[in-house]
C-alpha positions in Angstrom: 137.3 135.3 91.7 140.6 134.7 92.6 139.3 134.8 96.4 137.2 131.8 95.3 139.2 129.7 93.6 142.0 130.2 96.6 138.9 129.3 99.3 137.9 126.3 96.4 141.8 125.0 96.8 142.1 125.2 100.2 138.8 123.3 101.2 140.2 120.6 98.5 143.4 120.2 100.5 141.8 120.1 103.6 139.3 117.6 102.7 142.7 115.9 100.8 144.5 115.7 104.2 141.8 114.4 106.2 140.7 111.5 103.9 144.6 110.5 103.7 144.2 110.8 108.0 141.4 108.5 108.0 143.0 106.1 105.4 146.1 105.7 107.2 144.3 105.3 110.6 141.8 102.3 108.9 145.0 100.4 108.1 146.9 101.3 111.3 149.6 103.7 109.7 148.6 106.8 111.7 148.3 107.4 115.2 144.5 108.8 116.6 143.6 111.0 119.3 141.1 109.0 121.5 138.3 110.7 122.9 137.9 110.0 127.3 135.5 107.3 128.8 133.0 109.2 130.1 132.5 111.0 126.2 132.6 107.5 124.8 130.0 106.5 127.1 127.5 109.8 126.1 128.2 108.8 122.8 127.5 104.9 123.1 123.8 106.7 125.2 123.5 109.2 122.4 123.0 106.0 119.7 121.3 104.3 121.6 118.6 106.8 122.6 118.6 107.6 118.8 118.0 104.1 117.9 115.2 103.0 120.2 113.4 106.2 119.7 113.4 105.2 116.1 112.3 102.1 116.8 108.9 102.9 119.4 108.5 105.9 117.1 107.7 103.3 114.2 105.8 100.5 116.0 103.6 103.0 117.7 103.0 104.8 114.2 102.0 100.9 113.6 99.7 101.0 116.5 97.7 103.8 115.6 97.4 103.1 111.8 97.8 99.4 111.1 97.1 100.6 107.5 100.9 100.7 105.3 99.1 102.8 102.8 97.5 105.0 105.1 100.4 105.4 107.3 102.4 106.6 103.9 99.8 108.8 103.0 100.0 110.8 106.1 103.5 111.0 106.0 103.6 112.6 102.7 101.3 115.2 104.0 103.5 116.1 106.8 106.2 116.4 104.5 104.2 118.7 102.3 102.8 120.7 105.7 99.6 120.0 104.6 96.8 118.9 107.0 96.1 115.0 107.1 92.5 114.9 106.0 89.6 113.0 108.7 89.7 109.4 108.2 86.8 107.1 108.9 87.7 104.9 111.7 87.1 100.6 111.0 84.6 101.0 114.2 83.1 104.3 112.2 82.7 102.2 109.0 81.0 99.2 110.1 78.7 101.1 112.5 77.9 102.9 108.6 77.3 99.4 107.4 75.4 98.0 110.2 72.7 101.2 110.1 72.6 100.3 106.6 71.9 97.0 106.7 69.0 97.6 109.3 67.4 100.0 107.1 67.0 98.0 104.5 66.8 94.7 106.5 63.6 95.7 109.0 64.5 98.2 111.6 61.7 96.9 113.6 62.5 93.5 113.4 64.4 91.7 116.1 67.7 91.6 113.7 67.1 95.1 112.5 66.8 96.3 116.2 70.1 94.5 117.1 72.2 96.1 114.7 70.9 99.5 115.3 72.4 98.6 119.0 75.7 97.5 118.0 75.8 100.1 115.4 75.5 102.9 117.5 78.2 100.9 120.5 80.6 100.7 117.4 80.4 104.1 116.5 81.3 105.3 120.1 84.2 102.9 119.9 85.0 104.7 116.4 84.9 108.0 118.1 86.6 107.3 121.3 89.6 105.3 119.1 89.9 108.8 116.8 90.3 110.8 120.1 93.4 108.0 121.6 94.6 109.0 117.7 95.0 112.2 118.1 96.0 112.0 121.5 98.3 110.0 121.1 100.1 111.4 118.0 100.1 114.6 119.6 101.8 113.8 123.0 103.5 111.0 122.3 104.8 110.6 118.6 105.4 114.7 118.1 108.2 115.0 120.6 110.0 111.7 119.7 109.6 112.7 115.8 110.9 116.7 116.8 113.7 114.7 118.9 115.0 112.7 115.8 114.4 116.0 113.3 115.7 118.5 115.4 118.4 117.5 118.2 119.6 114.5 117.1 120.7 116.3 113.8 121.9 119.3 115.7 124.1 116.5 117.9 125.2 114.7 114.4 125.9 117.9 112.6 128.2 118.4 115.7 130.0 115.3 116.0 130.8 115.1 112.2 132.4 118.2 112.7 134.3 117.0 116.0 135.2 114.1 113.5 136.8 116.7 111.4 138.7 118.7 113.8 139.9 115.2 115.1 141.4 114.3 112.1 143.0 117.9 111.4 144.4 117.4 115.0 145.9 113.9 114.3 147.1 115.4 111.0 149.3 118.0 112.7 150.5 115.7 114.6 151.9 113.7 112.2 153.4 116.5 110.2 155.2 117.7 113.5 156.4 114.4 114.4 157.7 114.7 110.2 159.3 118.0 110.9 160.8 116.9 113.8 162.4 113.7 112.2 163.9 116.0 109.4 165.4 118.7 111.3 167.3 116.1 113.5 168.5 115.0 110.1 169.5 118.5 109.4 167.4 118.8 106.3 165.2 121.0 107.5 165.2 124.6 108.5 163.9 125.6 112.1 161.1 127.6 110.9 159.2 124.7 109.4 159.2 123.2 112.9 157.8 126.3 114.4 154.9 126.5 111.6 154.1 123.0 112.4 153.8 123.5 116.4 151.5 126.8 115.9 149.4 124.3 113.4 149.2 121.8 115.9 148.4 124.4 118.8 145.5 126.2 116.7 143.7 122.6 115.6 144.3 121.5 119.7 142.6 124.3 120.4 139.5 124.0 117.8 139.3 120.1 119.0 139.0 121.0 122.7 136.2 124.0 121.6 134.1 121.7 119.8 134.6 118.8 122.1 133.2 121.0 124.7 130.4 121.4 122.6 129.9 118.3 121.2 130.0 117.1 124.9 126.8 119.5 126.3 124.8 118.3 123.5 125.5 114.5 124.7 124.8 115.7 128.6 121.2 117.2 126.9 119.8 113.6 126.4 119.3 113.3 129.8 116.8 116.0 129.5 115.6 114.4 126.4 114.8 111.2 128.7 113.3 113.2 131.4 110.9 115.1 128.1 110.4 111.3 126.7 109.3 109.9 130.5 106.8 112.7 130.6 105.2 111.6 127.3 105.6 107.9 127.8 103.2 108.5 131.2 100.8 110.7 129.4 100.5 108.3 126.2 99.6 105.3 128.8 96.8 107.4 129.9 95.5 108.2 127.2 95.7 104.8 126.3 94.2 103.4 129.8 91.4 106.1 129.0 90.6 104.7 125.4 90.2 101.0 126.7 88.1 102.1 129.7 86.0 104.4 127.1 85.9 100.6 125.0 85.1 98.5 128.1 81.7 100.8 129.2 80.4 101.6 125.7 80.9 97.2 125.4 79.7 96.8 129.1 76.5 98.9 128.1 75.8 96.9 124.3 75.9 93.5 126.6 73.4 94.5 128.9 71.1 95.6 126.3 71.1 92.5 123.8 71.1 90.7 127.7 67.6 92.2 128.1 66.7 92.0 124.3 67.7 88.6 123.6 65.9 87.6 127.5 62.3 89.0 125.5 63.4 87.0 122.4 64.4 83.8 123.9 62.4 83.3 127.4 64.0 81.2 130.0 67.1 81.6 128.2 70.0 82.5 130.6 72.2 85.5 129.2 75.2 86.3 131.5 74.8 90.5 130.9 76.2 91.9 133.6 78.8 89.7 134.6 82.1 91.4 133.1 84.3 89.4 130.2 87.5 90.3 131.4 89.0 92.5 134.2 88.8 96.0 132.9 91.8 97.0 134.2 92.8 95.6 137.4 95.4 92.7 137.5 93.8 90.7 140.3 92.4 87.4 138.9 88.6 86.7 139.8 88.9 83.7 140.5 91.9 84.2 143.0 90.9 87.2 144.7 87.5 85.0 145.4 89.2 82.3 147.0 91.0 84.7 149.6 87.7 85.6 150.8 85.9 84.7 154.0 83.2 82.2 153.1 79.8 83.1 154.6 77.2 80.2 155.7 75.4 78.2 152.8 71.9 80.0 151.8 68.7 77.3 151.4 68.0 78.1 147.6 71.6 79.8 146.6 72.8 78.8 143.1 75.5 80.2 140.5 73.8 83.0 138.9 71.5 83.2 136.4 69.9 79.6 137.6 68.0 81.0 140.9 67.2 84.9 142.2 69.4 85.3 145.3 67.4 85.8 148.8 69.2 88.6 149.5 67.2 88.9 153.4 68.9 85.8 154.0 72.2 86.6 153.1 74.8 86.7 156.6 78.2 87.6 156.8 80.9 84.7 157.6 81.6 84.2 161.0 85.0 84.6 160.5 84.9 88.0 159.7 85.2 90.0 156.6 87.4 92.4 153.9 87.3 95.9 153.1 87.6 96.5 148.9 87.7 99.8 147.4 85.9 99.8 144.3 87.8 101.0 140.8 84.9 101.9 138.8 81.4 102.9 138.8 78.7 100.0 138.3 75.0 100.4 137.4 73.0 97.3 139.4 70.9 95.3 136.3 68.7 94.0 139.1 67.5 93.5 143.0 70.1 91.0 143.7 73.3 93.9 142.5 74.6 96.5 144.9 75.4 99.6 142.6 79.0 101.0 143.0 80.4 104.2 142.9 84.4 104.4 142.0 86.7 105.1 145.2 84.1 104.2 147.6 84.8 101.5 150.4 82.5 98.3 151.3 82.1 95.3 153.2 82.3 92.1 150.6 82.5 88.3 151.4 82.1 85.1 149.5 79.2 82.3 149.8 79.2 78.9 149.2 78.6 78.0 145.3 78.5 81.6 144.4 80.1 82.2 140.8 83.9 83.3 141.5 83.9 86.3 139.4 81.2 87.5 141.8 80.9 88.5 145.8 78.6 89.7 148.3 78.9 93.6 149.1 77.6 95.7 151.6 77.7 99.4 152.2 75.4 100.3 155.0 72.1 98.0 155.1 72.4 97.7 151.9 73.6 94.2 149.9 73.7 92.8 146.6 75.9 90.3 144.4 79.2 93.1 142.9 81.7 91.8 140.0 85.4 91.2 141.6 86.8 93.1 138.4 85.7 96.3 140.1 87.0 95.7 143.4 90.6 96.1 144.8 90.7 94.2 147.5 92.2 95.6 151.0 94.0 93.9 153.4 
């Protein structure tokens, strides 16, 4: 009992001494031990890493789950160490409503058939979104959370200890200074100065030891950056896969709807084979086509959809052609198009009057129209 009381009294005395030292420093009434410039830079980089990691984590959570109520629910499940229940994505819910509507309105009617086709596509989109969210959560969000809840808490704890050791050190310096001033006035015995010097040596040793521990942890932020860089690459890869899947699903749906719409509204052109937007290539279709060699005009050639392209009359331009690498597989919609396989090389050129989003492609003795957005033009 007496030991515990003494320990509590000692702890209270240390806390009071630190509080006095901290207050006097704030008012400029006490000297403060400054850390070296390299250490200060490590502290600043650590704080910046923590702040930006928090912002990136929170915004990624919003990207993956825009519903704030759902995010709160997932957070509570995580804190309770319970498995988050499976949640239906918006695409899957829309698919369910469309399928039910088709069943009630008539699955054999043109509207009902279209509802079923769109519902199947939305269901595939919802499944792709679910896979993306799952992959991104494991490969990207989890490492960021682990840093904030693990490494950063350890760093913060050691920094607080370092702050306390510095306050103790500066308090010992102040006591030694006062002891020497009193000794000079012959009002203090030499053993008091010796005691103050001994306390200062102990405080300096503890401060140096804690500074080294904290420095090693702060230098470990470089390893954190390397780990987060790898996780960022994995996040981009999963996002790329997700958007590529979405593009393929919508392109397939567009082709299906185009063929069915042509049967319902004969004579109406439906652009089912033209990509609505470039899938992943940053090359503008119009710009790419403008840089292509233009071949001689072909009789009867008109923009796609207005007249059939007579491939036997197409000849390469006299000024030469260009090579192109295929970025994605492409299934020809009719005999005027050329089917493509990813990573193969083909010869391409443009013709007067062609839609700028398309080129003529040749592979061996086969030729046909190819979409520019599926190609990487080579110099």
